[in-house]
N, C-alpha and C positions, 0 to 999 in steps of 0.2 A: 101659163096654162096650168090648170089644176090636174095633178097626177091622178086624183081619184076618179077622173073620167075614164081612165084606161084600166082601172082595177076591176076585177069581177070576182064574185064568190064562186068557188068550186065546191061541188058537193063532196062530202066525205066518201072515200072509196075504201071498201073492205079489201084487205090484202089476204089472199089465200096462200098459205104456206105450201111449199113443195111437198108432195106426198111421195115417199120413197116406195116405188113399186117393187114387186117381186123380181122383175127383170133386172132392175138397177142393182138390187141387193146381190143377185147372182153374178152380175157383171163385175162388181167390186172385188169379188174373190178371184176372178181369173183375168181381169182386164184392168188397164189404167186409163184415166181420162186425160185428154189433151185438148185445150181450147185455142181457137184462133180463126183466122180467115182462110178458107180453102182456095187454092189456086191449081189449075190444071198443070200437070208436068209437061214441059215443052216437047219432050221426045219419047217418053215412055208412058203408054196408056195404062200400064198396070201400077203406076205410082201416082201420088199427089203430094203437093206442098201444102203445109199448114203454117201460115205466117202467125207467129205467136202474138205479137203486138204490132199490128201494121202501122199504127201512128205513133208508136212510142219512140223514146230516145235510144233504146237498146234493141235494135232490130235483129231478129234471128228467125230461122224457119226450121221446120221438121220436114223430113221426107219419109213417107210411109208407103208400104205396099198395100194396095187396096184389099187384097185377100186377108190382111191382118185386122181389118176394121170389122167389129162385130155390131156396133150400134152407132147411130149418129143422132145428136140432139141439136135442134136449132136454138140459138141464143139470141138475145136482143141485139139489134144492129147498132153500130157506132155511127154517130153523125158528127161531121166536122163543122167548123165555122162557116164554110162555104155551102153547107147543106148537102154535101156528098155523103152517101151512106156506104158502110162497109159491112158485109154479111159476116156473121160469126157462127161457128158451130162447135160442138163438143164431140170429139171422136173417142170411142172406147176401143183401145188397141190391146190385142192379146198379149199377155205377159210372155216374155221370152222372145218376142219378135225382134228382128234386126231392123233398125231405123237409123236415120242420119239426122244429126243436129248441126246446122251450119250457122256459125256466128262470125259476122264480118268484123275486122279489126284494122286499125291503122298501123302500117308497118313503120316503126320508129326505132325499135330496140327493146331489149328486155332488161 
């Protein structure tokens, strides 16, 4: 079978660069961005989990207080081979906030 039957021409797309808004510029001075997939905290409604790389080989997550989040940006979703999608966001967290980073490891020795 001829592979050319399945090929199609896609029109050229103009890519618009991200324009740094005044709000983002102000946030950069007083906040830090963290990207990942959000998850509801299992027992504390005032906190949330942010899985930094949900499909990566080095999984870890952050735990943030919701009151420390100043701004949320939606990022492109990740799609795996089976077609499942994972939502991603960028959280802007106030500098000086107390947060938790949890990194799993295999107990073997040091």
